[in-house]
N, C-alpha and C positions, 0 to 999 in steps of 0.2 A: 541417293541413298537419301540426299533431305527432299527430293521428290514423294519419293516413295513415303517418308516419315509425313510430310503434309498430308498427302492422302490416306494414309491410316486417321490420322487424325482428322481429317474433314467426314467423314465415314463416320468416327464413333461420333463427329458431332451432330450429323446429320441423324442418329440415334437417337441418338440422346433428347435431341429436340421435338422428334415425330412421335416416338412411342415411351422414354420415360417420364420428361416433362409437359403436364397433362394440363392447358390451362381451362377452369370452370368455364363451361358454354353457359351464356347468358341470353336469357329470353328476350329480344327486341321488344315482340308486343305487350310485355309486362315492365309494369314503372319498378326501377330499383327498390327496393323496399328490406330492408336489414332487418328491421324490427318483425319478427316472427309471427306475434300475435293478430299484426292486421291480416297475411295471408293469408286467405281459406285455403284450405285442404279438401285436395276432390277426393271421396273415400271409397275406397271401391271394394268388392266385396271378399274380398280375399284376406282383407284389413283387420287386424286384432287389436280389440279396443277392451277396456277394462268394465266391469259393469259396475256400477256407482252402487249396488247396494252389500254384493259378495265379494267383489272386488279380485271374479272370477276372469279371465282373458277367454274371450271367443270372435268367432271370423261373424262381420257382419250379415253374412249373410242366413245364420242359423240365431241372429238374437232380435228382440222383438221394441218397439219403437216405443215407448211412450213418452210422451211431455219433452216430447225431444230430447232424449236421453235412451242411448241406449242398454239394456236388459240382459243378462245370459238366458232368463227364463221369464216366464209371463211368473210363475211365485214371487222371485224376484222384484217384478212390475207391481204388484199387487203389493208388498209390503213397503215399498216407497211412496205408495201412498200413504 
């Protein structure tokens, strides 16, 4: 009886540590920086960003890049100048 109880507790512990309790994966090539401002984010084509002129969110692939900022349209880019 005790052997069965220990076996059940062991199975529950293995399931907990393998599936439920997830440790954060740290990239060994990057140094540990907790400051998010120092980290450069790579933007992908489907990322949504806010237009600094009108405040509308749009995908980067559809945006206009002007003076280092992404605008939702050429009209907003010319308004900002």
